[in-house]
N, CA, C and O atoms as a GROMACS GRO file, in nm:
protein
  488
    1MET      N    1  11.909  15.071  11.786
    1MET     CA    2  11.936  15.186  11.700
    1MET      C    3  11.933  15.056  11.569
    1MET      O    4  11.965  14.939  11.586
    2ASN      N    5  11.893  15.107  11.460
    2ASN     CA    6  11.902  15.003  11.365
    2ASN      C    7  12.026  15.050  11.318
    2ASN      O    8  12.084  15.156  11.342
    3LYS      N    9  12.064  14.939  11.233
    3LYS     CA   10  12.233  14.941  11.187
    3LYS      C   11  12.286  14.881  11.078
    3LYS      O   12  12.284  14.759  11.068
    4ILE      N   13  12.356  14.985  10.958
    4ILE     CA   14  12.412  14.929  10.845
    4ILE      C   15  12.597  14.889  10.881
    4ILE      O   16  12.670  14.976  10.930
    5TYR      N   17  12.654  14.736  10.845
    5TYR     CA   18  12.755  14.708  10.851
    5TYR      C   19  12.769  14.751  10.678
    5TYR      O   20  12.688  14.726  10.589
    6VAL      N   21  12.899  14.822  10.668
    6VAL     CA   22  12.931  14.855  10.550
    6VAL      C   23  13.077  14.758  10.507
    6VAL      O   24  13.184  14.804  10.549
    7VAL      N   25  13.081  14.664  10.450
    7VAL     CA   26  13.139  14.568  10.407
    7VAL      C   27  13.237  14.527  10.336
    7VAL      O   28  13.195  14.501  10.223
    8GLY      N   29  13.361  14.507  10.347
    8GLY     CA   30  13.478  14.500  10.249
    8GLY      C   31  13.448  14.363  10.272
    8GLY      O   32  13.407  14.312  10.377
    9MET      N   33  13.485  14.280  10.111
    9MET     CA   34  13.471  14.166  10.082
    9MET      C   35  13.561  14.138  10.089
    9MET      O   36  13.566  14.019  10.119
   10GLY      N   37  13.654  14.182  10.077
   10GLY     CA   38  13.808  14.166  10.005
   10GLY      C   39  13.816  14.167   9.868
   10GLY      O   40  13.726  14.219   9.802
   11PRO      N   41  13.946  14.098   9.800
   11PRO     CA   42  13.948  14.024   9.621
   11PRO      C   43  13.836  13.964   9.565
   11PRO      O   44  13.808  13.980   9.446
   12GLY      N   45  13.751  13.877   9.660
   12GLY     CA   46  13.695  13.823   9.564
   12GLY      C   47  13.676  13.657   9.608
   12GLY      O   48  13.593  13.590   9.545
   13LYS      N   49  13.764  13.589   9.727
   13LYS     CA   50  13.719  13.434   9.773
   13LYS      C   51  13.661  13.531   9.882
   13LYS      O   52  13.674  13.652   9.897
   14LYS      N   53  13.587  13.427   9.959
   14LYS     CA   54  13.538  13.412  10.113
   14LYS      C   55  13.627  13.351  10.174
   14LYS      O   56  13.593  13.348  10.293
   15GLU      N   57  13.731  13.297  10.159
   15GLU     CA   58  13.856  13.279  10.214
   15GLU      C   59  13.925  13.383  10.284
   15GLU      O   60  13.956  13.403  10.401
   16PHE      N   61  13.946  13.473  10.118
   16PHE     CA   62  13.993  13.628  10.213
   16PHE      C   63  13.921  13.743  10.260
   16PHE      O   64  13.972  13.854  10.276
   17MET      N   65  13.773  13.706  10.289
   17MET     CA   66  13.727  13.805  10.439
   17MET      C   67  13.787  13.812  10.555
   17MET      O   68  13.880  13.734  10.574
   18THR      N   69  13.759  13.881  10.634
   18THR     CA   70  13.802  13.842  10.736
   18THR      C   71  13.711  13.798  10.834
   18THR      O   72  13.591  13.801  10.804
   19PHE      N   73  13.740  13.762  10.933
   19PHE     CA   74  13.628  13.697  11.037
   19PHE      C   75  13.553  13.839  11.092
   19PHE      O   76  13.439  13.801  11.117
   20GLU      N   77  13.560  13.969  11.119
   20GLU     CA   78  13.435  14.045  11.154
   20GLU      C   79  13.402  14.071  11.019
   20GLU      O   80  13.338  14.175  11.035
   21ALA      N   81  13.400  14.048  10.881
   21ALA     CA   82  13.306  14.048  10.761
   21ALA      C   83  13.220  13.956  10.813
   21ALA      O   84  13.109  13.994  10.849
   22GLU      N   85  13.257  13.828  10.824
   22GLU     CA   86  13.179  13.709  10.850
   22GLU      C   87  13.075  13.733  10.926
   22GLU      O   88  12.953  13.734  10.914
   23ASN      N   89  13.168  13.756  11.022
   23ASN     CA   90  13.039  13.813  11.154
   23ASN      C   91  12.910  13.881  11.115
   23ASN      O   92  12.795  13.839  11.131
   24ALA      N   93  12.954  14.010  11.053
   24ALA     CA   94  12.871  14.114  11.020
   24ALA      C   95  12.745  14.023  10.930
   24ALA      O   96  12.625  14.001  10.947
   25LEU      N   97  12.828  13.994  10.850
   25LEU     CA   98  12.705  13.912  10.744
   25LEU      C   99  12.606  13.790  10.793
   25LEU      O  100  12.492  13.751  10.768
   26ASN      N  101  12.737  13.742  10.894
   26ASN     CA  102  12.608  13.632  10.965
   26ASN      C  103  12.481  13.700  11.063
   26ASN      O  104  12.366  13.663  11.089
   27ASN      N  105  12.576  13.838  11.109
   27ASN     CA  106  12.455  13.913  11.214
   27ASN      C  107  12.368  14.008  11.113
   27ASN      O  108  12.323  14.108  11.169
   28SER      N  109  12.341  13.997  10.997
   28SER     CA  110  12.244  14.055  10.895
   28SER      C  111  12.125  14.009  10.860
   28SER      O  112  12.133  13.889  10.836
   29ASP      N  113  12.016  14.051  10.845
   29ASP     CA  114  11.904  13.982  10.775
   29ASP      C  115  11.879  14.000  10.611
   29ASP      O  116  11.822  13.925  10.531
   30VAL      N  117  11.937  14.116  10.595
   30VAL     CA  118  11.910  14.113  10.435
   30VAL      C  119  12.108  14.206  10.398
   30VAL      O  120  12.166  14.294  10.460
   31ILE      N  121  12.146  14.135  10.286
   31ILE     CA  122  12.271  14.125  10.269
   31ILE      C  123  12.227  14.247  10.094
   31ILE      O  124  12.128  14.211  10.031
   32ILE      N  125  12.273  14.323  10.061
   32ILE     CA  126  12.295  14.447   9.948
   32ILE      C  127  12.396  14.458   9.894
   32ILE      O  128  12.481  14.504   9.970
   33GLY      N  129  12.448  14.429   9.753
   33GLY     CA  130  12.521  14.491   9.709
   33GLY      C  131  12.501  14.472   9.598
   33GLY      O  132  12.385  14.454   9.559
   34TYR      N  133  12.633  14.468   9.490
   34TYR     CA  134  12.648  14.456   9.304
   34TYR      C  135  12.633  14.309   9.287
   34TYR      O  136  12.709  14.225   9.336
   35THR      N  137  12.507  14.280   9.199
   35THR     CA  138  12.491  14.138   9.166
   35THR      C  139  12.634  14.041   9.196
   35THR      O  140  12.634  13.937   9.262
   36VAL      N  141  12.740  14.099   9.135
   36VAL     CA  142  12.853  13.997   9.089
   36VAL      C  143  12.900  13.947   9.263
   36VAL      O  144  12.933  13.829   9.278
   37TYR      N  145  12.900  14.037   9.381
   37TYR     CA  146  12.945  13.997   9.450
   37TYR      C  147  12.837  13.925   9.582
   37TYR      O  148  12.857  13.860   9.684
   38LEU      N  149  12.714  13.982   9.510
   38LEU     CA  150  12.607  13.871   9.624
   38LEU      C  151  12.648  13.747   9.576
   38LEU      O  152  12.689  13.666   9.658
   39ASP      N  153  12.644  13.709   9.427
   39ASP     CA  154  12.633  13.577   9.416
   39ASP      C  155  12.790  13.526   9.464
   39ASP      O  156  12.808  13.428   9.392
   40LEU      N  157  12.851  13.534   9.505
   40LEU     CA  158  12.987  13.497   9.577
   40LEU      C  159  12.969  13.492   9.737
   40LEU      O  160  13.064  13.471   9.812
   41LEU      N  161  12.823  13.516   9.789
   41LEU     CA  162  12.847  13.467   9.932
   41LEU      C  163  12.653  13.447   9.933
   41LEU      O  164  12.590  13.509  10.019
   42LYS      N  165  12.578  13.360   9.835
   42LYS     CA  166  12.484  13.325   9.838
   42LYS      C  167  12.488  13.167   9.937
   42LYS      O  168  12.407  13.114  10.012
   43SER      N  169  12.620  13.130   9.892
   43SER     CA  170  12.608  12.967   9.888
   43SER      C  171  12.678  12.932  10.042
   43SER      O  172  12.664  12.828  10.106
   44SER      N  173  12.760  13.059  10.078
   44SER     CA  174  12.782  13.078  10.254
   44SER      C  175  12.698  13.127  10.352
   44SER      O  176  12.733  13.124  10.470
   45PHE      N  177  12.555  13.188  10.308
   45PHE     CA  178  12.493  13.252  10.339
   45PHE      C  179  12.410  13.222  10.325
   45PHE      O  180  12.340  13.321  10.347
   46PRO      N  181  12.315  13.102  10.287
   46PRO     CA  182  12.197  13.098  10.257
   46PRO      C  183  12.070  13.163  10.276
   46PRO      O  184  12.009  13.228  10.191
   47ASP      N  185  12.036  13.138  10.394
   47ASP     CA  186  11.934  13.195  10.480
   47ASP      C  187  11.909  13.326  10.490
   47ASP      O  188  11.820  13.371  10.562
   48LYS      N  189  12.012  13.419  10.396
   48LYS     CA  190  11.972  13.595  10.388
   48LYS      C  191  11.921  13.617  10.309
   48LYS      O  192  11.926  13.548  10.207
   49GLU      N  193  11.830  13.749  10.325
   49GLU     CA  194  11.740  13.805  10.208
   49GLU      C  195  11.849  13.920  10.095
   49GLU      O  196  11.886  14.029  10.138
   50TYR      N  197  11.875  13.888   9.999
   50TYR     CA  198  11.960  13.934   9.921
   50TYR      C  199  11.913  14.073   9.795
   50TYR      O  200  11.875  14.038   9.684
   51LEU      N  201  11.921  14.188   9.822
   51LEU     CA  202  11.863  14.275   9.699
   51LEU      C  203  12.012  14.385   9.637
   51LEU      O  204  12.096  14.456   9.694
   52SER      N  205  11.983  14.348   9.492
   52SER     CA  206  12.126  14.423   9.451
   52SER      C  207  12.024  14.522   9.298
   52SER      O  208  11.905  14.519   9.266
   53THR      N  209  12.089  14.564   9.266
   53THR     CA  210  12.089  14.688   9.189
   53THR      C  211  12.230  14.657   9.052
   53THR      O  212  12.338  14.609   9.083
   54PRO      N  213  12.199  14.691   8.932
   54PRO     CA  214  12.317  14.658   8.859
   54PRO      C  215  12.431  14.825   8.890
   54PRO      O  216  12.406  14.925   8.957
   55MET      N  217  12.569  14.783   8.794
   55MET     CA  218  12.650  14.886   8.800
   55MET      C  219  12.605  14.975   8.772
   55MET      O  220  12.496  14.974   8.716
   56ARG      N  221  12.677  15.098   8.803
   56ARG     CA  222  12.647  15.207   8.811
   56ARG      C  223  12.504  15.251   8.904
   56ARG      O  224  12.455  15.360   8.872
   57ARG      N  225  12.445  15.187   8.997
   57ARG     CA  226  12.349  15.253   9.044
   57ARG      C  227  12.426  15.260   9.206
   57ARG      O  228  12.345  15.267   9.298
   58GLU      N  229  12.474  15.260   9.218
   58GLU     CA  230  12.545  15.278   9.364
   58GLU      C  231  12.443  15.358   9.462
   58GLU      O  232  12.379  15.314   9.558
   59GLU      N  233  12.448  15.498   9.405
   59GLU     CA  234  12.334  15.580   9.453
   59GLU      C  235  12.198  15.506   9.536
   59GLU      O  236  12.177  15.513   9.657
   60GLU      N  237  12.122  15.438   9.442
   60GLU     CA  238  12.024  15.356   9.466
   60GLU      C  239  12.036  15.264   9.598
   60GLU      O  240  11.966  15.263   9.699
   61ARG      N  241  12.153  15.184   9.560
   61ARG     CA  242  12.210  15.090   9.646
   61ARG      C  243  12.210  15.133   9.780
   61ARG      O  244  12.161  15.059   9.866
   62CYS      N  245  12.266  15.260   9.816
   62CYS     CA  246  12.231  15.285   9.914
   62CYS      C  247  12.159  15.319  10.009
   62CYS      O  248  12.164  15.294  10.129
   63ARG      N  249  12.063  15.404   9.918
   63ARG     CA  250  11.912  15.445   9.943
   63ARG      C  251  11.877  15.283  10.039
   63ARG      O  252  11.859  15.259  10.159
   64MET      N  253  11.879  15.218   9.941
   64MET     CA  254  11.793  15.062   9.970
   64MET      C  255  11.835  14.993  10.121
   64MET      O  256  11.768  14.914  10.187
   65CYS      N  257  11.964  15.050  10.150
   65CYS     CA  258  12.019  14.970  10.279
   65CYS      C  259  11.978  15.095  10.402
   65CYS      O  260  11.978  15.052  10.517
   66PHE      N  261  11.954  15.202  10.390
   66PHE     CA  262  11.881  15.271  10.508
   66PHE      C  263  11.742  15.236  10.487
   66PHE      O  264  11.672  15.201  10.583
   67GLU      N  265  11.697  15.243  10.372
   67GLU     CA  266  11.509  15.190  10.407
   67GLU      C  267  11.498  15.038  10.452
   67GLU      O  268  11.393  15.009  10.509
   68GLU      N  269  11.586  14.943  10.436
   68GLU     CA  270  11.571  14.856  10.453
   68GLU      C  271  11.625  14.832  10.627
   68GLU      O  272  11.608  14.721  10.676
   69ALA      N  273  11.674  14.917  10.690
   69ALA     CA  274  11.750  14.975  10.819
   69ALA      C  275  11.628  14.979  10.844
   69ALA      O  276  11.574  14.884  10.903
   70MET      N  277  11.543  15.114  10.798
   70MET     CA  278  11.410  15.160  10.876
   70MET      C  279  11.357  15.112  10.913
   70MET      O  280  11.306  15.146  11.020
   71LYS      N  281  11.315  14.955  10.833
   71LYS     CA  282  11.219  14.868  10.879
   71LYS      C  283  11.253  14.768  11.009
   71LYS      O  284  11.182  14.677  11.053
   72GLY      N  285  11.357  14.802  11.048
   72GLY     CA  286  11.422  14.732  11.128
   72GLY      C  287  11.494  14.574  11.136
   72GLY      O  288  11.499  14.487  11.224
   73LYS      N  289  11.534  14.584  11.030
   73LYS     CA  290  11.649  14.479  11.021
   73LYS      C  291  11.768  14.529  10.978
   73LYS      O  292  11.787  14.630  10.909
   74GLN      N  293  11.869  14.429  11.036
   74GLN     CA  294  12.023  14.477  11.008
   74GLN      C  295  12.068  14.393  10.896
   74GLN      O  296  12.054  14.277  10.856
   75VAL      N  297  12.140  14.523  10.857
   75VAL     CA  298  12.156  14.521  10.671
   75VAL      C  299  12.336  14.516  10.672
   75VAL      O  300  12.407  14.552  10.765
   76SER      N  301  12.368  14.476  10.578
   76SER     CA  302  12.486  14.472  10.554
   76SER      C  303  12.498  14.492  10.406
   76SER      O  304  12.444  14.426  10.318
   77MET      N  305  12.619  14.644  10.386
   77MET     CA  306  12.620  14.636  10.237
   77MET      C  307  12.729  14.569  10.189
   77MET      O  308  12.814  14.566  10.278
   78VAL      N  309  12.773  14.503  10.071
   78VAL     CA  310  12.876  14.456  10.054
   78VAL      C  311  12.945  14.511   9.969
   78VAL      O  312  12.876  14.585   9.899
   79CYS      N  313  13.092  14.510   9.930
   79CYS     CA  314  13.189  14.582   9.828
   79CYS      C  315  13.278  14.492   9.811
   79CYS      O  316  13.279  14.392   9.883
   80SER      N  317  13.343  14.505   9.741
   80SER     CA  318  13.458  14.441   9.706
   80SER      C  319  13.602  14.512   9.773
   80SER      O  320  13.585  14.617   9.834
   81GLY      N  321  13.693  14.476   9.766
   81GLY     CA  322  13.812  14.509   9.869
   81GLY      C  323  13.811  14.556  10.006
   81GLY      O  324  13.788  14.506  10.116
   82ASP      N  325  13.844  14.671   9.960
   82ASP     CA  326  13.796  14.743  10.158
   82ASP      C  327  13.733  14.835  10.157
   82ASP      O  328  13.799  14.929  10.115
   83ALA      N  329  13.576  14.878  10.196
   83ALA     CA  330  13.479  14.961  10.178
   83ALA      C  331  13.509  15.102  10.199
   83ALA      O  332  13.420  15.186  10.184
   84GLY      N  333  13.656  15.142  10.240
   84GLY     CA  334  13.708  15.251  10.232
   84GLY      C  335  13.775  15.339  10.148
   84GLY      O  336  13.792  15.460  10.130
   85VAL      N  337  13.822  15.184  10.088
   85VAL     CA  338  13.924  15.242   9.973
   85VAL      C  339  13.831  15.205   9.824
   85VAL      O  340  13.782  15.098   9.789
   86TYR      N  341  13.831  15.313   9.768
   86TYR     CA  342  13.754  15.243   9.641
   86TYR      C  343  13.595  15.206   9.656
   86TYR      O  344  13.528  15.174   9.558
   87GLY      N  345  13.551  15.213   9.760
   87GLY     CA  346  13.451  15.159   9.854
   87GLY      C  347  13.306  15.235   9.849
   87GLY      O  348  13.286  15.330   9.773
   88MET      N  349  13.217  15.188   9.928
   88MET     CA  350  13.070  15.260   9.955
   88MET      C  351  13.108  15.317  10.098
   88MET      O  352  13.011  15.312  10.175
   89ALA      N  353  13.206  15.363  10.147
   89ALA     CA  354  13.171  15.393  10.314
   89ALA      C  355  13.176  15.522  10.239
   89ALA      O  356  13.069  15.531  10.179
   90SER      N  357  13.253  15.628  10.213
   90SER     CA  358  13.223  15.763  10.180
   90SER      C  359  13.075  15.757  10.139
   90SER      O  360  13.004  15.796  10.231
   91LEU      N  361  13.022  15.728  10.053
   91LEU     CA  362  12.830  15.745   9.984
   91LEU      C  363  12.800  15.709  10.112
   91LEU      O  364  12.741  15.784  10.190
   92MET      N  365  12.830  15.617  10.134
   92MET     CA  366  12.701  15.561  10.299
   92MET      C  367  12.692  15.697  10.382
   92MET      O  368  12.583  15.751  10.398
   93TYR      N  369  12.787  15.740  10.423
   93TYR     CA  370  12.796  15.827  10.531
   93TYR      C  371  12.765  15.952  10.432
   93TYR      O  372  12.643  15.936  10.424
   94HIS      N  373  12.785  16.045  10.366
   94HIS     CA  374  12.709  16.109  10.288
   94HIS      C  375  12.563  16.106  10.269
   94HIS      O  376  12.492  16.205  10.280
   95ILE      N  377  12.511  15.958  10.234
   95ILE     CA  378  12.377  15.964  10.235
   95ILE      C  379  12.311  15.958  10.368
   95ILE      O  380  12.208  16.021  10.389
   96GLY      N  381  12.379  15.865  10.479
   96GLY     CA  382  12.376  15.875  10.552
   96GLY      C  383  12.323  15.976  10.707
   96GLY      O  384  12.294  15.952  10.824
   97LYS      N  385  12.338  16.118  10.598
   97LYS     CA  386  12.335  16.245  10.644
   97LYS      C  387  12.143  16.221  10.651
   97LYS      O  388  12.073  16.272  10.738
   98ASP      N  389  12.105  16.158  10.567
   98ASP     CA  390  11.960  16.167  10.568
   98ASP      C  391  11.862  16.103  10.701
   98ASP      O  392  11.749  16.130  10.742
   99TYR      N  393  11.970  16.002  10.745
   99TYR     CA  394  11.902  15.909  10.797
   99TYR      C  395  12.000  15.887  10.943
   99TYR      O  396  12.081  15.795  10.954
  100PRO      N  397  11.978  15.979  11.039
  100PRO     CA  398  12.035  15.994  11.143
  100PRO      C  399  12.018  15.896  11.243
  100PRO      O  400  12.104  15.874  11.329
  101GLN      N  401  11.879  15.817  11.234
  101GLN     CA  402  11.857  15.752  11.346
  101GLN      C  403  11.909  15.589  11.275
  101GLN      O  404  11.844  15.514  11.347
  102VAL      N  405  11.975  15.511  11.192
  102VAL     CA  406  12.040  15.447  11.119
  102VAL      C  407  12.180  15.447  11.219
  102VAL      O  408  12.215  15.554  11.267
  103GLU      N  409  12.236  15.358  11.238
  103GLU     CA  410  12.399  15.396  11.254
  103GLU      C  411  12.468  15.289  11.157
  103GLU      O  412  12.425  15.196  11.089
  104LEU      N  413  12.600  15.348  11.183
  104LEU     CA  414  12.689  15.271  11.042
  104LEU      C  415  12.809  15.214  11.079
  104LEU      O  416  12.897  15.272  11.144
  105GLU      N  417  12.813  15.092  11.034
  105GLU     CA  418  12.949  15.056  11.127
  105GLU      C  419  13.043  15.001  10.982
  105GLU      O  420  12.999  14.934  10.889
  106ILE      N  421  13.177  15.053  11.000
  106ILE     CA  422  13.227  14.997  10.839
  106ILE      C  423  13.337  14.874  10.875
  106ILE      O  424  13.391  14.851  10.983
  107VAL      N  425  13.345  14.831  10.797
  107VAL     CA  426  13.366  14.679  10.816
  107VAL      C  427  13.499  14.636  10.729
  107VAL      O  428  13.487  14.563  10.631
  108PRO      N  429  13.635  14.690  10.776
  108PRO     CA  430  13.715  14.679  10.643
  108PRO      C  431  13.759  14.590  10.592
  108PRO      O  432  13.736  14.489  10.658
  109GLY      N  433  13.828  14.567  10.482
  109GLY     CA  434  13.849  14.438  10.424
  109GLY      C  435  14.038  14.432  10.371
  109GLY      O  436  14.137  14.500  10.397
  110VAL      N  437  14.013  14.327  10.298
  110VAL     CA  438  14.167  14.296  10.223
  110VAL      C  439  14.178  14.380  10.092
  110VAL      O  440  14.094  14.354  10.007
  111THR      N  441  14.267  14.475  10.065
  111THR     CA  442  14.238  14.543   9.944
  111THR      C  443  14.320  14.478   9.808
  111THR      O  444  14.431  14.426   9.806
  112ALA      N  445  14.247  14.494   9.725
  112ALA     CA  446  14.301  14.389   9.611
  112ALA      C  447  14.470  14.365   9.570
  112ALA      O  448  14.526  14.264   9.526
  113ALA      N  449  14.522  14.498   9.605
  113ALA     CA  450  14.636  14.575   9.579
  113ALA      C  451  14.703  14.480   9.678
  113ALA      O  452  14.792  14.414   9.624
  114LEU      N  453  14.684  14.454   9.815
  114LEU     CA  454  14.748  14.359   9.921
  114LEU      C  455  14.796  14.251   9.918
  114LEU      O  456  14.902  14.196   9.949
  115SER      N  457  14.634  14.211   9.844
  115SER     CA  458  14.631  14.026   9.872
  115SER      C  459  14.714  14.003   9.719
  115SER      O  460  14.754  13.887   9.710
  116GLY      N  461  14.750  14.097   9.588
  116GLY     CA  462  14.828  14.062   9.480
  116GLY      C  463  14.954  13.974   9.517
  116GLY      O  464  14.975  13.889   9.431
  117ALA      N  465  15.029  13.972   9.605
  117ALA     CA  466  15.152  13.939   9.636
  117ALA      C  467  15.156  13.763   9.643
  117ALA      O  468  15.234  13.674   9.608
  118ALA      N  469  15.001  13.775   9.722
  118ALA     CA  470  14.930  13.601   9.783
  118ALA      C  471  14.922  13.539   9.653
  118ALA      O  472  14.967  13.426   9.639
  119VAL      N  473  14.864  13.607   9.545
  119VAL     CA  474  14.826  13.567   9.400
  119VAL      C  475  14.936  13.503   9.354
  119VAL      O  476  14.942  13.383   9.327
  120LEU      N  477  15.061  13.616   9.343
  120LEU     CA  478  15.205  13.580   9.274
  120LEU      C  479  15.256  13.480   9.322
  120LEU      O  480  15.329  13.421   9.242
  121GLY      N  481  15.245  13.414   9.464
  121GLY     CA  482  15.330  13.343   9.521
  121GLY      C  483  15.438  13.394   9.624
  121GLY      O  484  15.539  13.332   9.655
  122ALA      N  485  15.394  13.543   9.683
  122ALA     CA  486  15.481  13.628   9.723
  122ALA      C  487  15.488  13.528   9.930
  122ALA      O  488  15.562  13.573  10.017
   0.00000   0.00000   0.00000
């Protein structure tokens, strides 16, 4: 079955990504997301194909994920923080109804709110 990982990247540094998020990205052929987030990943995952859309094109970005998965590629959709908290998980599930042959796996991330204490030195 074709698969898409919906990956929460955490608050913006690779060091704050979970082990599960890193594994999902390593297992993907294509990484799709907002341009700024992809720029944070390219040096750590240089052998991946990257596709992006500008801000406010979230639905188009989600459909792009499903279209790439339908081509037989393993896909990661990246978003900041946690994929389920103000992230892309709900929109991916909504659009996924049109692609029943594609499996979604949500990969949680550290929310910016939870990382705030670390930034402040707590």
